[in-house]
GUKOL-716773 format. One line per 5 residues: number of its first residue (from 1); their letters; for each residue x, y, z of C-alpha. Coordinates in Angstrom, 3 decimals, decimal comma, padded with zeros to 6 digits. Example, Ala and Ser with C-alpha at 12.3 -4.5 7.8 and 13.67 -1.06 7.14 Angstrom:
2
1	as	012,300:-004,500:007,800 ~ 013,670:-001,060:007,140
END
This chain:
345
1	msnwv	-021,496:071,013:064,064 ~ -023,965:072,811:066,310 ~ -027,113:071,356:064,800 ~ -027,185:067,946:063,168 ~ -029,393:064,966:062,463
6	vslag	-028,790:061,207:062,231 ~ -029,194:059,767:058,741 ~ -029,176:056,231:057,377 ~ -027,553:056,266:053,948 ~ -028,240:052,540:053,543
11	prhvr	-028,361:049,340:055,618 ~ -025,916:049,688:058,535 ~ -024,559:052,912:057,055 ~ -025,024:055,683:059,641 ~ -023,862:059,252:059,247
16	lepcp	-024,357:062,638:060,894 ~ -025,554:065,448:058,661 ~ -025,710:069,195:059,262 ~ -029,253:070,372:059,789 ~ -030,088:074,054:059,180
21	adrlg	-032,176:075,601:061,921 ~ -035,871:075,723:061,038 ~ -037,737:078,997:061,342 ~ -040,185:079,119:064,239 ~ -043,781:079,474:063,026
26	pgqvr	-047,107:080,160:064,740 ~ -048,050:077,577:067,354 ~ -044,542:076,136:067,473 ~ -041,681:075,714:069,920 ~ -037,977:075,084:069,462
31	vrthy	-036,582:072,199:071,497 ~ -032,960:071,344:072,233 ~ -032,546:067,598:072,696 ~ -031,183:066,172:075,949 ~ -031,811:062,450:075,403
36	sgisa	-032,993:060,258:072,541 ~ -033,667:056,564:073,082 ~ -033,027:054,018:070,346 ~ -035,729:051,468:069,588 ~ -034,488:047,893:069,332
41	gtelt	-037,485:047,065:067,128 ~ -038,561:049,552:064,476 ~ -035,247:051,381:064,271 ~ -033,254:048,186:063,870 ~ -035,498:047,173:060,960
46	lyrgs	-034,528:050,426:059,243 ~ -030,878:049,958:060,176 ~ -030,849:046,375:058,880 ~ -032,912:047,147:055,788 ~ -035,847:044,833:056,546
51	nprlr	-038,586:047,415:057,199 ~ -041,401:047,135:054,594 ~ -041,431:050,926:054,209 ~ -038,022:050,644:052,546 ~ -039,425:048,693:049,579
56	kdwda	-043,081:049,765:049,529 ~ -045,032:052,985:050,033 ~ -047,693:053,341:052,720 ~ -050,930:054,739:051,304 ~ -052,361:056,485:054,370
61	garmf	-055,767:057,032:052,764 ~ -056,251:053,403:051,741 ~ -054,272:052,144:054,775 ~ -052,391:049,739:052,520 ~ -048,834:049,162:051,388
66	vprqa	-048,480:049,701:047,657 ~ -045,546:049,184:045,268 ~ -042,894:051,893:045,481 ~ -043,226:054,225:042,541 ~ -039,589:055,122:042,065
71	gsayp	-036,246:055,566:043,738 ~ -034,668:054,303:046,915 ~ -036,122:054,879:050,365 ~ -032,653:055,810:051,574 ~ -031,458:058,078:052,989
76	vvgfg	-033,724:057,827:056,039 ~ -033,212:061,105:057,875 ~ -034,272:061,938:061,414 ~ -035,696:058,576:062,451 ~ -036,263:057,932:066,177
81	yeevg	-039,252:058,350:068,482 ~ -038,070:058,516:072,115 ~ -036,933:062,096:072,658 ~ -036,597:064,356:075,703 ~ -035,470:067,957:075,545
86	eivev	-035,722:071,538:076,738 ~ -037,784:074,271:075,148 ~ -035,477:077,123:074,142 ~ -037,875:079,298:072,122 ~ -041,649:079,740:071,997
91	apdva	-043,765:081,403:069,302 ~ -045,631:084,510:070,538 ~ -049,050:082,881:070,173 ~ -048,194:079,787:072,249 ~ -049,645:079,457:075,745
96	grrpg	-048,745:076,781:078,275 ~ -045,157:076,316:077,101 ~ -042,120:078,346:078,180 ~ -038,361:078,419:077,641 ~ -036,556:076,129:080,077
101	qlvwg	-039,448:073,677:080,265 ~ -038,527:069,993:079,886 ~ -040,678:068,074:077,410 ~ -040,916:064,663:075,773 ~ -042,099:063,831:072,297
106	iwghr	-041,135:062,462:068,905 ~ -038,712:064,487:066,815 ~ -035,999:061,981:065,918 ~ -032,289:061,747:066,615 ~ -031,364:065,384:066,092
111	aeavl	-029,767:068,070:068,214 ~ -032,632:070,532:067,803 ~ -036,158:070,519:066,446 ~ -039,063:072,846:065,775 ~ -042,438:071,240:066,441
116	saaaa	-045,981:072,150:067,344 ~ -046,470:073,099:070,969 ~ -049,036:070,306:071,338 ~ -046,373:067,743:070,355 ~ -044,051:068,920:073,135
121	hplpp	-045,426:067,184:076,226 ~ -044,323:068,641:079,588 ~ -042,694:066,164:081,946 ~ -044,720:065,381:085,061 ~ -043,254:067,087:088,153
126	gidpl	-040,405:065,261:089,864 ~ -039,710:062,769:087,088 ~ -036,132:062,024:086,023 ~ -035,790:063,349:082,440 ~ -034,086:060,099:081,424
131	aavfa	-037,272:058,186:082,310 ~ -039,209:060,177:079,723 ~ -037,462:058,385:076,826 ~ -039,813:055,515:077,726 ~ -043,007:057,456:076,941
136	rpgai	-043,448:055,890:073,495 ~ -042,183:052,365:074,371 ~ -044,465:052,487:077,402 ~ -047,385:053,489:075,202 ~ -046,648:050,536:072,912
141	altav	-046,649:048,178:075,894 ~ -049,829:049,674:077,351 ~ -051,545:049,410:073,958 ~ -050,822:045,667:073,964 ~ -052,132:045,291:077,524
146	lagdl	-055,321:047,182:076,677 ~ -055,791:045,058:073,546 ~ -055,469:041,967:075,722 ~ -058,485:043,044:077,816 ~ -056,868:041,598:080,945
151	hlgdw	-058,852:040,812:084,067 ~ -057,999:040,280:087,715 ~ -056,668:036,746:088,158 ~ -056,023:036,042:084,470 ~ -052,995:033,939:083,618
156	vgvfg	-051,041:035,932:081,057 ~ -047,936:034,939:079,132 ~ -045,684:037,778:078,027 ~ -043,380:036,592:075,262 ~ -040,216:038,639:074,792
161	qgvig	-038,595:040,515:077,660 ~ -036,859:043,311:075,843 ~ -037,719:046,862:076,839 ~ -041,316:046,769:075,609 ~ -041,850:043,220:076,901
166	llgtr	-040,584:044,131:080,370 ~ -042,817:047,189:080,454 ~ -045,682:044,960:079,297 ~ -044,925:042,538:082,131 ~ -045,124:045,341:084,687
171	lavls	-048,315:046,802:083,234 ~ -049,969:043,373:083,099 ~ -049,072:042,826:086,760 ~ -050,583:046,220:087,622 ~ -053,736:045,102:085,779
176	garvv	-054,122:042,197:088,200 ~ -052,841:039,459:085,921 ~ -050,692:036,522:087,014 ~ -047,822:036,874:084,597 ~ -045,492:034,240:083,198
181	avdrm	-042,575:035,985:081,472 ~ -040,863:034,222:078,572 ~ -037,467:034,915:077,027 ~ -034,188:033,183:076,168 ~ -031,935:035,557:078,115
186	pgrla	-031,568:034,927:081,875 ~ -030,729:038,565:082,660 ~ -033,958:039,757:081,128 ~ -035,937:037,109:082,998 ~ -034,368:038,367:086,233
191	hatgl	-035,690:041,849:085,412 ~ -039,146:040,332:084,825 ~ -039,123:038,740:088,282 ~ -038,298:042,116:089,792 ~ -041,247:043,621:087,926
196	garrt	-043,687:041,143:089,444 ~ -043,814:038,112:087,137 ~ -045,108:035,033:088,996 ~ -042,843:032,775:086,992 ~ -040,223:033,070:084,299
201	vdaaa	-039,572:030,585:081,517 ~ -036,316:030,241:079,617 ~ -037,646:029,263:076,203 ~ -034,267:027,770:075,315 ~ -034,596:025,244:078,146
206	espaa	-038,321:024,421:078,482 ~ -041,638:024,753:076,701 ~ -043,446:028,008:077,554 ~ -046,735:026,435:076,458 ~ -046,280:023,509:078,848
211	alrae	-045,294:025,878:081,671 ~ -048,328:028,119:081,189 ~ -050,679:025,174:081,041 ~ -049,142:023,748:084,218 ~ -049,490:027,070:086,074
216	sggrg	-053,110:027,510:084,973 ~ -054,359:024,076:085,999 ~ -054,119:022,691:082,491 ~ -056,305:025,329:080,826 ~ -053,616:027,452:079,239
221	advcl	-053,155:031,203:079,383 ~ -056,227:033,399:079,255 ~ -054,202:035,883:077,205 ~ -050,716:035,928:075,730 ~ -048,910:039,080:074,673
226	elsgs	-046,261:038,532:071,986 ~ -043,833:041,446:072,097 ~ -040,670:040,035:070,539 ~ -041,581:040,142:066,848 ~ -040,487:036,508:066,430
231	ypalh	-042,717:034,161:064,437 ~ -041,690:031,071:066,444 ~ -042,515:032,999:069,630 ~ -045,916:033,929:068,209 ~ -046,512:030,268:067,402
236	eaira	-045,579:029,280:070,964 ~ -047,829:031,990:072,402 ~ -050,716:030,528:070,398 ~ -049,848:027,029:071,702 ~ -049,829:028,369:075,265
241	tahag	-053,286:029,939:075,081 ~ -056,522:028,351:076,296 ~ -059,282:027,306:073,907 ~ -060,932:030,465:072,481 ~ -058,379:032,611:074,313
246	rvvaa	-056,660:035,703:072,968 ~ -053,171:036,329:071,635 ~ -052,082:039,930:071,129 ~ -049,451:040,223:068,402 ~ -047,687:043,498:069,121
251	gfyqg	-044,193:042,713:067,851 ~ -042,960:044,126:064,538 ~ -042,702:040,965:062,439 ~ -040,360:040,919:059,472 ~ -040,396:038,857:056,281
256	yahgl	-042,295:035,630:055,728 ~ -043,794:033,785:058,686 ~ -041,356:030,915:059,073 ~ -042,144:029,009:062,258 ~ -045,814:030,012:062,441
261	elgee	-048,014:026,941:061,896 ~ -051,600:028,228:061,754 ~ -052,998:024,787:060,990 ~ -052,111:023,561:064,468 ~ -053,324:025,056:067,793
266	fhhnr	-054,488:028,307:066,206 ~ -057,020:026,450:064,080 ~ -057,992:023,670:066,496 ~ -058,347:025,888:069,564 ~ -060,072:028,794:067,789
271	iqlva	-057,540:031,283:069,103 ~ -058,438:034,948:068,747 ~ -055,414:036,703:067,237 ~ -055,428:040,482:067,700 ~ -052,950:042,998:066,302
276	aqvsg	-051,991:045,933:068,518 ~ -050,238:048,934:066,970 ~ -049,718:052,188:068,815 ~ -050,250:054,586:065,890 ~ -053,343:055,210:063,825
281	pdpap	-056,968:055,460:064,904 ~ -058,068:053,549:068,024 ~ -054,698:051,910:068,861 ~ -056,117:049,216:071,134 ~ -058,984:047,113:069,694
286	gtagr	-062,187:047,421:071,674 ~ -061,363:050,837:073,149 ~ -062,680:053,097:070,388 ~ -063,595:056,561:071,608 ~ -061,953:056,086:074,999
291	wsgtr	-058,246:055,314:074,629 ~ -056,542:057,614:072,147 ~ -052,821:057,445:071,542 ~ -052,367:060,607:073,596 ~ -054,280:059,203:076,545
296	iadtf	-052,271:055,970:076,429 ~ -048,923:057,799:076,509 ~ -050,059:060,239:079,193 ~ -051,324:057,380:081,338 ~ -048,008:055,573:081,111
301	mdlva	-046,127:058,712:082,118 ~ -048,535:059,207:085,039 ~ -047,722:055,665:086,203 ~ -044,020:056,515:086,045 ~ -044,538:059,770:087,956
306	egsvd	-046,470:058,050:090,740 ~ -043,865:055,279:091,047 ~ -045,999:052,385:089,832 ~ -043,589:051,843:086,926 ~ -039,855:052,497:087,215
311	plplv	-038,226:052,196:083,788 ~ -034,803:053,558:084,755 ~ -033,304:050,102:085,575 ~ -033,948:049,194:081,917 ~ -031,432:051,809:080,729
316	shvvd	-028,361:049,702:080,019 ~ -026,252:052,161:078,019 ~ -026,083:055,957:077,767 ~ -023,689:057,080:075,011 ~ -022,752:060,397:073,484
321	agava	-024,992:061,138:070,521 ~ -022,021:061,476:068,214 ~ -021,373:057,759:068,739 ~ -024,786:056,776:067,355 ~ -023,223:054,358:064,840
326	dalal	-021,618:052,428:067,706 ~ -024,887:052,492:069,645 ~ -026,859:051,005:066,746 ~ -024,192:048,367:066,170 ~ -024,420:047,461:069,866
331	ldhgd	-028,168:046,869:069,566 ~ -027,728:045,048:066,275 ~ -025,348:042,575:067,912 ~ -028,159:041,589:070,280 ~ -026,312:040,800:073,526
336	gdvlq	-028,620:039,955:076,408 ~ -027,325:042,736:078,656 ~ -028,292:045,417:076,131 ~ -031,741:046,831:076,823 ~ -032,492:050,535:076,421
341	vvlrf	-029,683:052,404:074,698 ~ -029,939:056,183:075,033 ~ -028,146:058,930:073,120 ~ -027,025:061,843:075,294 ~ -026,830:065,253:073,604
END
């Protein structure tokens, strides 16, 4: 099939569906996909069936989840948010975009898409197109770093060294922080060392809280970034943080909070717990009016273009897009050597 889209018919039930070509309207461009990265967070929650949007509706006006009115949320068609492609057609009224131009954006796992010209972001000159799949993950990581309000010399724990955690480690280092990277997978901790972490902690072998307090002269971390989406990791990040310090919860937590004991260090040390979420108004708390989602993503891509961040070593698997079911199963299995999985079109 020349044009198709990835669909989830149900938990762990992936299929490819034909997708009729959309008509190009005013202000729009047609993009042919080259690469589409798979998120090991949000997309796996859809794949596994644990995402709250599958059982509730999001009321955008009230900014609340409400009971689903009727029917199943499946099929979920065209999910995905790490796309890179080539413009193949431009509406007559569009300026600043041209056929042949490489762009990044969010249009889901599909062979072709029609989107507004403003949503097709040109790649910075000289950048490897594969690196542009990291624009959105990088924005998520940078949002967490901005929410942490890091300062030169701060001791910062980064919990979870998946793709977003490793990018967060690098961005925290660039911010002047002394980073302690925490994970349970030695290969990922090795990546963190290469990205500038002062120390790594295997949470399966030692206490991250004890390690951070030892490194910081007994005070504890000034800030911890929790990027794994694990409640026990969030609890340990709170334990590792200094009195009245800040913990940024940027993981996508699922289900009830087993392992999170808020009556312990959180309560007794008056920890400031901040949520960071890349979408919506003012993504990073405390930056209203200055750091929009667009600026955050553009800044990350500028850092990649200038060589301050090199995400390409985090690409562990590039697979043909037709094998998307195998790619999702690979991520679902959760082996430590699997980081960024990319679909090639």
